[in-house]
Biopython code that builds the backbone (N, CA, C, O; Angstrom):
import numpy as np
from Bio.PDB.StructureBuilder import StructureBuilder

atoms = [
    (1, "MET", "N", (0.740, -1.465, 0.016)),
    (1, "MET", "CA", (-0.167, -0.052, 0.056)),
    (1, "MET", "C", (0.939, 1.134, 0.039)),
    (1, "MET", "O", (1.843, 1.337, 0.850)),
    (2, "SER", "N", (0.641, 1.755, -0.969)),
    (2, "SER", "CA", (1.184, 3.396, -1.197)),
    (2, "SER", "C", (1.365, 4.163, 0.455)),
    (2, "SER", "O", (0.768, 3.716, 1.434)),
    (3, "GLN", "N", (2.033, 5.030, 0.498)),
    (3, "GLN", "CA", (2.336, 5.573, 1.356)),
    (3, "GLN", "C", (1.661, 7.299, 1.089)),
    (3, "GLN", "O", (0.767, 7.601, 1.879)),
    (4, "THR", "N", (1.827, 7.755, 0.647)),
    (4, "THR", "CA", (1.238, 9.115, -0.467)),
    (4, "THR", "C", (-0.270, 8.815, -0.778)),
    (4, "THR", "O", (-0.872, 9.819, -1.159)),
    (5, "LYS", "N", (-0.897, 7.863, -0.719)),
    (5, "LYS", "CA", (-1.968, 7.729, -1.333)),
    (5, "LYS", "C", (-3.113, 7.552, -0.413)),
    (5, "LYS", "O", (-3.205, 7.148, 0.746)),
    (6, "ARG", "N", (-4.032, 8.022, -1.373)),
    (6, "ARG", "CA", (-5.396, 8.719, -0.030)),
    (6, "ARG", "C", (-6.994, 8.230, 0.035)),
    (6, "ARG", "O", (-7.196, 7.771, -1.090)),
    (7, "TYR", "N", (-7.888, 8.140, 0.597)),
    (7, "TYR", "CA", (-8.692, 7.505, 0.486)),
    (7, "TYR", "C", (-9.561, 8.775, 1.048)),
    (7, "TYR", "O", (-9.110, 9.815, 1.528)),
    (8, "LYS", "N", (-11.354, 8.294, 0.797)),
    (8, "LYS", "CA", (-11.989, 9.281, 1.275)),
    (8, "LYS", "C", (-13.608, 8.852, 1.700)),
    (8, "LYS", "O", (-14.142, 8.665, 0.607)),
    (9, "PRO", "N", (-14.585, 8.622, 2.721)),
    (9, "PRO", "CA", (-15.977, 8.408, 2.639)),
    (9, "PRO", "C", (-15.815, 7.621, 1.134)),
    (9, "PRO", "O", (-14.947, 7.879, 0.300)),
    (10, "ALA", "N", (-17.168, 6.322, 0.981)),
    (10, "ALA", "CA", (-17.462, 6.115, -0.377)),
    (10, "ALA", "C", (-19.154, 7.181, -0.049)),
    (10, "ALA", "O", (-19.662, 7.296, 1.066)),
    (11, "PRO", "N", (-19.625, 7.718, -1.144)),
    (11, "PRO", "CA", (-20.880, 8.780, -0.973)),
    (11, "PRO", "C", (-22.158, 7.241, -0.613)),
    (11, "PRO", "O", (-22.114, 6.118, -1.116)),
    (12, "ASP", "N", (-22.839, 7.612, 0.077)),
    (12, "ASP", "CA", (-23.685, 6.954, 0.496)),
    (12, "ASP", "C", (-23.714, 5.766, 2.395)),
    (12, "ASP", "O", (-24.433, 5.007, 3.044)),
    (13, "VAL", "N", (-22.494, 6.367, 2.401)),
    (13, "VAL", "CA", (-22.138, 5.778, 4.248)),
    (13, "VAL", "C", (-22.161, 6.577, 4.983)),
    (13, "VAL", "O", (-21.473, 7.595, 4.897)),
    (14, "MET", "N", (-22.922, 6.335, 5.855)),
    (14, "MET", "CA", (-22.927, 7.367, 7.169)),
    (14, "MET", "C", (-22.613, 7.037, 8.167)),
    (14, "MET", "O", (-22.785, 5.823, 8.279)),
    (15, "LEU", "N", (-21.884, 7.851, 9.735)),
    (15, "LEU", "CA", (-21.386, 7.032, 9.638)),
    (15, "LEU", "C", (-22.461, 7.999, 11.889)),
    (15, "LEU", "O", (-22.957, 9.111, 12.071)),
    (16, "SER", "N", (-22.316, 6.951, 12.767)),
    (16, "SER", "CA", (-22.702, 7.091, 14.198)),
    (16, "SER", "C", (-21.718, 7.085, 14.894)),
    (16, "SER", "O", (-21.151, 6.028, 15.168)),
    (17, "THR", "N", (-21.354, 8.109, 15.277)),
    (17, "THR", "CA", (-20.532, 7.905, 16.829)),
    (17, "THR", "C", (-21.102, 7.066, 18.239)),
    (17, "THR", "O", (-21.969, 7.744, 18.790)),
    (18, "VAL", "N", (-20.944, 6.311, 18.654)),
    (18, "VAL", "CA", (-20.875, 5.226, 19.882)),
    (18, "VAL", "C", (-20.101, 5.652, 20.632)),
    (18, "VAL", "O", (-19.137, 6.361, 20.342)),
    (19, "ASP", "N", (-20.470, 5.215, 21.876)),
    (19, "ASP", "CA", (-19.229, 4.960, 23.705)),
    (19, "ASP", "C", (-17.918, 4.620, 22.913)),
    (19, "ASP", "O", (-16.907, 5.321, 22.880)),
    (20, "ASP", "N", (-18.157, 3.144, 22.136)),
    (20, "ASP", "CA", (-16.203, 2.189, 21.914)),
    (20, "ASP", "C", (-16.221, 3.093, 20.443)),
    (20, "ASP", "O", (-15.952, 2.224, 19.614)),
    (21, "GLY", "N", (-16.268, 3.438, 20.243)),
    (21, "GLY", "CA", (-15.844, 3.937, 17.699)),
    (21, "GLY", "C", (-16.520, 4.536, 17.750)),
    (21, "GLY", "O", (-16.742, 5.481, 18.507)),
    (22, "ALA", "N", (-17.253, 3.933, 16.566)),
    (22, "ALA", "CA", (-18.119, 4.589, 15.270)),
    (22, "ALA", "C", (-18.296, 3.809, 14.321)),
    (22, "ALA", "O", (-17.418, 3.429, 13.547)),
    (23, "VAL", "N", (-20.590, 3.205, 14.286)),
    (23, "VAL", "CA", (-20.493, 2.937, 13.572)),
    (23, "VAL", "C", (-20.849, 3.165, 11.816)),
    (23, "VAL", "O", (-21.324, 4.236, 11.437)),
    (24, "LEU", "N", (-20.542, 1.973, 10.787)),
    (24, "LEU", "CA", (-20.994, 3.111, 9.557)),
    (24, "LEU", "C", (-21.908, 2.392, 9.194)),
    (24, "LEU", "O", (-22.071, 1.217, 9.524)),
    (25, "LEU", "N", (-22.904, 3.345, 8.144)),
    (25, "LEU", "CA", (-23.879, 1.906, 7.284)),
    (25, "LEU", "C", (-23.659, 2.914, 6.291)),
    (25, "LEU", "O", (-23.920, 4.108, 6.442)),
    (26, "HIS", "N", (-23.134, 2.347, 5.197)),
    (26, "HIS", "CA", (-23.509, 2.001, 4.010)),
    (26, "HIS", "C", (-25.412, 2.375, 3.039)),
    (26, "HIS", "O", (-25.583, 1.422, 2.279)),
    (27, "LEU", "N", (-25.666, 2.582, 3.018)),
    (27, "LEU", "CA", (-26.927, 3.263, 2.492)),
    (27, "LEU", "C", (-27.634, 2.533, 1.790)),
    (27, "LEU", "O", (-28.823, 2.234, 1.899)),
    (28, "LYS", "N", (-26.385, 2.063, 0.589)),
    (28, "LYS", "CA", (-27.294, 1.746, -0.417)),
    (28, "LYS", "C", (-27.568, 0.756, -0.136)),
    (28, "LYS", "O", (-28.726, 0.512, 0.205)),
    (29, "HIS", "N", (-25.831, -0.964, -0.198)),
    (29, "HIS", "CA", (-26.119, -1.644, 0.214)),
    (29, "HIS", "C", (-25.763, -2.773, 1.317)),
    (29, "HIS", "O", (-25.265, -3.890, 1.457)),
    (30, "GLY", "N", (-26.652, -1.196, 2.316)),
    (30, "GLY", "CA", (-26.901, -1.562, 3.780)),
    (30, "GLY", "C", (-25.548, -1.817, 4.633)),
    (30, "GLY", "O", (-25.518, -1.628, 5.849)),
    (31, "ILE", "N", (-24.754, -2.133, 4.103)),
    (31, "ILE", "CA", (-23.832, -2.551, 4.908)),
    (31, "ILE", "C", (-24.052, -1.790, 6.187)),
    (31, "ILE", "O", (-24.863, -0.877, 6.344)),
    (32, "TYR", "N", (-23.116, -2.350, 7.197)),
    (32, "TYR", "CA", (-22.861, -1.971, 8.960)),
    (32, "TYR", "C", (-22.195, -2.351, 8.810)),
    (32, "TYR", "O", (-21.940, -3.391, 8.203)),
    (33, "PHE", "N", (-21.177, -1.088, 9.711)),
    (33, "PHE", "CA", (-19.539, -1.945, 9.759)),
    (33, "PHE", "C", (-18.889, -1.314, 11.300)),
    (33, "PHE", "O", (-18.379, -0.206, 11.140)),
    (34, "GLY", "N", (-18.845, -1.691, 12.339)),
    (34, "GLY", "CA", (-18.242, -1.504, 13.813)),
    (34, "GLY", "C", (-16.723, -0.729, 13.620)),
    (34, "GLY", "O", (-16.065, -1.043, 12.629)),
    (35, "LEU", "N", (-16.337, -0.016, 14.292)),
    (35, "LEU", "CA", (-15.676, 1.282, 14.760)),
    (35, "LEU", "C", (-14.951, 0.715, 16.004)),
    (35, "LEU", "O", (-15.643, 0.021, 16.750)),
    (36, "ASN", "N", (-13.508, 0.935, 16.369)),
    (36, "ASN", "CA", (-12.790, 0.837, 17.352)),
    (36, "ASN", "C", (-12.621, 2.305, 17.693)),
    (36, "ASN", "O", (-12.878, 3.070, 16.764)),
    (37, "PRO", "N", (-12.155, 2.980, 19.103)),
    (37, "PRO", "CA", (-12.384, 3.975, 18.807)),
    (37, "PRO", "C", (-10.284, 4.791, 17.621)),
    (37, "PRO", "O", (-9.982, 5.917, 17.227)),
    (38, "VAL", "N", (-9.571, 3.510, 17.565)),
    (38, "VAL", "CA", (-8.153, 4.092, 17.146)),
    (38, "VAL", "C", (-8.999, 4.180, 15.001)),
    (38, "VAL", "O", (-8.468, 4.856, 14.120)),
    (39, "GLY", "N", (-10.231, 3.347, 14.795)),
    (39, "GLY", "CA", (-10.536, 3.290, 13.496)),
    (39, "GLY", "C", (-12.037, 4.228, 13.758)),
    (39, "GLY", "O", (-12.572, 4.531, 12.692)),
    (40, "ALA", "N", (-12.500, 4.536, 14.546)),
    (40, "ALA", "CA", (-12.632, 5.899, 14.595)),
    (40, "ALA", "C", (-11.879, 7.424, 14.147)),
    (40, "ALA", "O", (-12.227, 8.392, 13.471)),
    (41, "ASP", "N", (-10.441, 6.970, 15.069)),
    (41, "ASP", "CA", (-10.488, 8.362, 14.475)),
    (41, "ASP", "C", (-8.978, 8.248, 13.249)),
    (41, "ASP", "O", (-8.329, 9.264, 13.001)),
    (42, "ILE", "N", (-8.647, 6.978, 12.657)),
    (42, "ILE", "CA", (-8.639, 6.710, 11.392)),
    (42, "ILE", "C", (-9.571, 7.405, 10.172)),
    (42, "ILE", "O", (-9.286, 8.052, 9.164)),
    (43, "TRP", "N", (-11.057, 6.860, 10.888)),
    (43, "TRP", "CA", (-12.316, 7.390, 9.187)),
    (43, "TRP", "C", (-12.487, 9.429, 9.669)),
    (43, "TRP", "O", (-12.887, 10.393, 9.016)),
    (44, "ASP", "N", (-12.131, 9.329, 10.606)),
    (44, "ASP", "CA", (-11.391, 10.906, 10.712)),
    (44, "ASP", "C", (-10.219, 11.722, 10.254)),
    (44, "ASP", "O", (-9.933, 12.863, 9.892)),
    (45, "MET", "N", (-9.728, 10.628, 10.445)),
    (45, "MET", "CA", (-8.189, 11.748, 9.094)),
    (45, "MET", "C", (-8.454, 11.327, 8.303)),
    (45, "MET", "O", (-8.095, 12.095, 7.410)),
    (46, "LEU", "N", (-9.276, 9.850, 7.544)),
    (46, "LEU", "CA", (-9.697, 10.119, 5.846)),
    (46, "LEU", "C", (-10.620, 11.680, 5.724)),
    (46, "LEU", "O", (-10.392, 12.542, 4.875)),
    (47, "ASN", "N", (-11.724, 11.761, 6.837)),
    (47, "ASN", "CA", (-12.214, 12.641, 6.121)),
    (47, "ASN", "C", (-11.475, 13.638, 5.367)),
    (47, "ASN", "O", (-11.307, 13.904, 4.177)),
    (48, "LYS", "N", (-10.902, 14.327, 7.060)),
    (48, "LYS", "CA", (-9.816, 15.679, 6.436)),
    (48, "LYS", "C", (-8.796, 15.655, 5.247)),
    (48, "LYS", "O", (-7.965, 16.536, 5.024)),
    (49, "GLY", "N", (-9.042, 14.172, 4.299)),
    (49, "GLY", "CA", (-7.978, 14.422, 3.515)),
    (49, "GLY", "C", (-6.802, 13.675, 3.501)),
    (49, "GLY", "O", (-6.280, 13.421, 2.415)),
    (50, "LEU", "N", (-5.974, 13.021, 5.251)),
    (50, "LEU", "CA", (-5.026, 12.698, 5.233)),
    (50, "LEU", "C", (-4.281, 11.433, 5.088)),
    (50, "LEU", "O", (-4.238, 10.508, 5.900)),
    (51, "GLY", "N", (-3.736, 11.515, 4.011)),
    (51, "GLY", "CA", (-1.947, 10.656, 3.539)),
    (51, "GLY", "C", (-2.232, 9.249, 4.279)),
    (51, "GLY", "O", (-3.211, 9.439, 5.001)),
    (52, "ALA", "N", (-1.709, 7.689, 4.422)),
    (52, "ALA", "CA", (-0.962, 6.557, 4.966)),
    (52, "ALA", "C", (-0.016, 7.756, 6.039)),
    (52, "ALA", "O", (-0.174, 7.852, 7.256)),
    (53, "GLU", "N", (0.625, 8.298, 5.488)),
    (53, "GLU", "CA", (2.312, 8.548, 6.293)),
    (53, "GLU", "C", (1.696, 9.938, 7.271)),
    (53, "GLU", "O", (2.149, 10.260, 8.369)),
    (54, "ALA", "N", (0.769, 10.497, 6.674)),
    (54, "ALA", "CA", (-0.043, 11.632, 7.602)),
    (54, "ALA", "C", (-0.710, 10.658, 8.522)),
    (54, "ALA", "O", (-0.017, 10.623, 9.540)),
    (55, "CYS", "N", (-2.020, 9.625, 8.671)),
    (55, "CYS", "CA", (-2.516, 8.946, 9.455)),
    (55, "CYS", "C", (-1.339, 8.414, 9.758)),
    (55, "CYS", "O", (-0.560, 9.367, 9.756)),
    (56, "VAL", "N", (-0.762, 7.450, 10.016)),
    (56, "VAL", "CA", (0.297, 6.284, 10.780)),
    (56, "VAL", "C", (0.902, 8.123, 11.815)),
    (56, "VAL", "O", (0.195, 8.458, 12.765)),
    (57, "ALA", "N", (1.468, 8.534, 11.646)),
    (57, "ALA", "CA", (2.709, 9.718, 11.740)),
    (57, "ALA", "C", (1.582, 9.768, 13.651)),
    (57, "ALA", "O", (1.639, 9.354, 14.809)),
    (58, "GLN", "N", (0.558, 10.752, 12.529)),
    (58, "GLN", "CA", (-0.515, 10.567, 14.670)),
    (58, "GLN", "C", (-1.435, 9.163, 15.204)),
    (58, "GLN", "O", (-2.291, 8.871, 16.039)),
    (59, "LEU", "N", (-0.999, 8.825, 14.616)),
    (59, "LEU", "CA", (-1.100, 7.600, 15.813)),
    (59, "LEU", "C", (-0.386, 7.073, 16.451)),
    (59, "LEU", "O", (-0.751, 6.642, 17.545)),
    (60, "THR", "N", (1.309, 6.862, 15.856)),
    (60, "THR", "CA", (2.015, 6.628, 16.158)),
    (60, "THR", "C", (2.251, 8.008, 17.824)),
    (60, "THR", "O", (2.885, 7.747, 18.847)),
    (61, "GLU", "N", (1.802, 8.817, 17.643)),
    (61, "GLU", "CA", (1.637, 9.656, 19.048)),
    (61, "GLU", "C", (0.070, 10.481, 19.864)),
    (61, "GLU", "O", (-0.139, 11.441, 20.606)),
    (62, "SER", "N", (-0.722, 9.449, 19.195)),
    (62, "SER", "CA", (-1.973, 9.415, 20.189)),
    (62, "SER", "C", (-1.592, 8.400, 20.365)),
    (62, "SER", "O", (-0.670, 8.475, 19.552)),
    (63, "TYR", "N", (-1.475, 7.156, 20.875)),
    (63, "TYR", "CA", (-1.718, 6.054, 21.249)),
    (63, "TYR", "C", (-0.560, 6.037, 21.414)),
    (63, "TYR", "O", (-0.338, 4.927, 20.928)),
    (64, "ASP", "N", (1.127, 6.675, 21.965)),
    (64, "ASP", "CA", (1.863, 5.484, 22.070)),
    (64, "ASP", "C", (2.649, 4.569, 21.037)),
    (64, "ASP", "O", (3.782, 4.372, 21.475)),
    (65, "ILE", "N", (2.520, 4.181, 20.282)),
    (65, "ILE", "CA", (2.248, 2.752, 19.780)),
    (65, "ILE", "C", (3.791, 3.461, 18.395)),
    (65, "ILE", "O", (4.157, 4.527, 17.901)),
    (66, "ASP", "N", (4.216, 1.778, 18.361)),
    (66, "ASP", "CA", (5.586, 2.654, 17.235)),
    (66, "ASP", "C", (4.907, 2.516, 15.537)),
    (66, "ASP", "O", (3.779, 2.100, 15.273)),
    (67, "THR", "N", (5.493, 2.782, 14.976)),
    (67, "THR", "CA", (5.093, 3.176, 13.622)),
    (67, "THR", "C", (4.957, 1.850, 12.917)),
    (67, "THR", "O", (3.987, 1.865, 12.159)),
    (68, "ALA", "N", (5.603, 0.731, 12.921)),
    (68, "ALA", "CA", (4.554, -0.647, 12.801)),
    (68, "ALA", "C", (3.267, -1.170, 13.572)),
    (68, "ALA", "O", (2.177, -1.739, 13.501)),
    (69, "ALA", "N", (3.688, -0.893, 13.920)),
    (69, "ALA", "CA", (2.586, -1.696, 15.078)),
    (69, "ALA", "C", (1.117, -0.740, 14.199)),
    (69, "ALA", "O", (0.331, -1.413, 13.532)),
    (70, "ALA", "N", (0.845, 1.339, 14.351)),
    (70, "ALA", "CA", (0.536, 2.206, 13.384)),
    (70, "ALA", "C", (0.283, 1.802, 12.359)),
    (70, "ALA", "O", (-0.946, 1.741, 12.325)),
    (71, "SER", "N", (0.828, 1.345, 11.121)),
    (71, "SER", "CA", (1.103, 1.356, 10.027)),
    (71, "SER", "C", (-0.460, -0.189, 9.451)),
    (71, "SER", "O", (-1.418, -0.507, 8.747)),
    (72, "GLY", "N", (0.889, -0.655, 10.948)),
    (72, "GLY", "CA", (-0.358, -2.168, 9.960)),
    (72, "GLY", "C", (-1.722, -2.336, 10.608)),
    (72, "GLY", "O", (-2.238, -3.451, 10.523)),
    (73, "ASP", "N", (-2.188, -1.638, 11.067)),
    (73, "ASP", "CA", (-3.115, -1.047, 12.687)),
    (73, "ASP", "C", (-4.328, -0.204, 10.388)),
    (73, "ASP", "O", (-5.363, -0.388, 9.746)),
    (74, "TYR", "N", (-3.306, 0.434, 10.357)),
    (74, "TYR", "CA", (-4.067, 1.325, 9.517)),
    (74, "TYR", "C", (-4.642, 0.563, 8.226)),
    (74, "TYR", "O", (-5.780, 0.520, 7.759)),
    (75, "GLN", "N", (-3.315, -0.077, 7.786)),
    (75, "GLN", "CA", (-3.529, -0.765, 6.721)),
    (75, "GLN", "C", (-4.593, -2.711, 7.056)),
    (75, "GLN", "O", (-5.304, -3.280, 6.228)),
    (76, "ALA", "N", (-4.406, -2.984, 7.883)),
    (76, "ALA", "CA", (-5.548, -3.691, 8.097)),
    (76, "ALA", "C", (-7.583, -3.206, 7.467)),
    (76, "ALA", "O", (-8.597, -3.576, 6.875)),
    (77, "LEU", "N", (-6.858, -2.086, 8.278)),
    (77, "LEU", "CA", (-8.596, -1.251, 7.741)),
    (77, "LEU", "C", (-8.548, -0.518, 6.760)),
    (77, "LEU", "O", (-9.629, -0.184, 6.274)),
    (78, "ILE", "N", (-7.891, -0.259, 6.437)),
    (78, "ILE", "CA", (-7.985, -0.002, 5.108)),
    (78, "ILE", "C", (-8.466, -0.989, 4.132)),
    (78, "ILE", "O", (-9.357, -0.562, 3.398)),
    (79, "GLY", "N", (-8.240, -1.731, 4.017)),
    (79, "GLY", "CA", (-8.496, -2.898, 3.656)),
    (79, "GLY", "C", (-9.993, -3.746, 3.770)),
    (79, "GLY", "O", (-10.611, -4.644, 3.199)),
    (80, "GLU", "N", (-10.121, -2.746, 4.992)),
    (80, "GLU", "CA", (-11.411, -3.723, 5.442)),
    (80, "GLU", "C", (-11.998, -2.524, 4.957)),
    (80, "GLU", "O", (-11.919, -2.866, 3.777)),
    (81, "LEU", "N", (-12.423, -1.615, 4.908)),
    (81, "LEU", "CA", (-12.968, -0.552, 4.394)),
    (81, "LEU", "C", (-12.792, -0.474, 2.775)),
    (81, "LEU", "O", (-12.927, 0.685, 2.382)),
    (82, "LEU", "N", (-12.544, -1.347, 1.806)),
    (82, "LEU", "CA", (-12.455, -0.954, 0.771)),
    (82, "LEU", "C", (-12.912, -2.226, -0.028)),
    (82, "LEU", "O", (-13.506, -2.345, -1.099)),
    (83, "GLU", "N", (-12.309, -3.339, 1.085)),
    (83, "GLU", "CA", (-13.046, -4.893, 0.876)),
    (83, "GLU", "C", (-14.660, -4.407, 0.432)),
    (83, "GLU", "O", (-15.198, -4.601, -0.658)),
    (84, "GLN", "N", (-15.245, -3.713, 1.647)),
    (84, "GLN", "CA", (-17.170, -3.281, 2.491)),
    (84, "GLN", "C", (-17.107, -2.020, 0.792)),
    (84, "GLN", "O", (-18.055, -2.008, 0.007)),
    (85, "GLY", "N", (-16.337, -1.476, 0.662)),
    (85, "GLY", "CA", (-16.631, -0.320, -0.262)),
    (85, "GLY", "C", (-16.698, 0.491, 0.263)),
    (85, "GLY", "O", (-17.057, 1.424, -0.456)),
    (86, "LEU", "N", (-16.515, 0.822, 1.452)),
    (86, "LEU", "CA", (-16.652, 2.299, 2.953)),
    (86, "LEU", "C", (-15.613, 3.276, 2.544)),
    (86, "LEU", "O", (-15.714, 4.442, 2.923)),
    (87, "ILE", "N", (-14.266, 2.756, 1.532)),
    (87, "ILE", "CA", (-13.898, 4.405, 1.352)),
    (87, "ILE", "C", (-13.542, 3.807, -0.623)),
    (87, "ILE", "O", (-13.913, 2.940, -1.415)),
    (88, "GLU", "N", (-12.656, 4.927, -0.550)),
    (88, "GLU", "CA", (-12.867, 5.305, -2.244)),
    (88, "GLU", "C", (-11.784, 5.136, -2.511)),
    (88, "GLU", "O", (-11.488, 4.116, -1.888)),
    (89, "SER", "N", (-10.066, 5.796, -3.598)),
    (89, "SER", "CA", (-9.556, 5.752, -4.340)),
    (89, "SER", "C", (-9.927, 7.647, -4.286)),
    (89, "SER", "O", (-11.071, 7.946, -4.629)),
    (90, "LEU", "N", (-8.935, 8.867, -3.853)),
    (90, "LEU", "CA", (-9.435, 9.572, -4.666)),
    (90, "LEU", "C", (-7.913, 9.699, -5.463)),
    (90, "LEU", "O", (-7.805, 10.378, -6.484)),
]
sb = StructureBuilder()
sb.init_structure("model")
sb.init_model(0)
sb.init_chain("A")
sb.init_seg("    ")
for serial, (resi, resn, name, xyz) in enumerate(atoms, 1):
    if name == "N":
        sb.init_residue(resn, " ", resi, " ")
    sb.init_atom(name, np.array(xyz, "f"), 0.0, 1.0, " ", f" {name:<3s}", serial, name[0])
structure = sb.get_structure()
């Protein structure tokens, strides 16, 4: 996965914040997808237009984890969101 690639929420995807993260709903496909607090933060970063490198840097700072762990979390979530059609490339 490219460190400069950027993603954005797909059209027709709604976010609802809950106590322990967030829930995404793809209105067109009827897909629900739960996000833990880290996932909800990544979603927020995608909404702000941040690329992979910036997201990973922010995760390492916010959660006091190393770059490899932050990158792994980011890449895993991006892969799942792409697979479900919840995000798209810019």
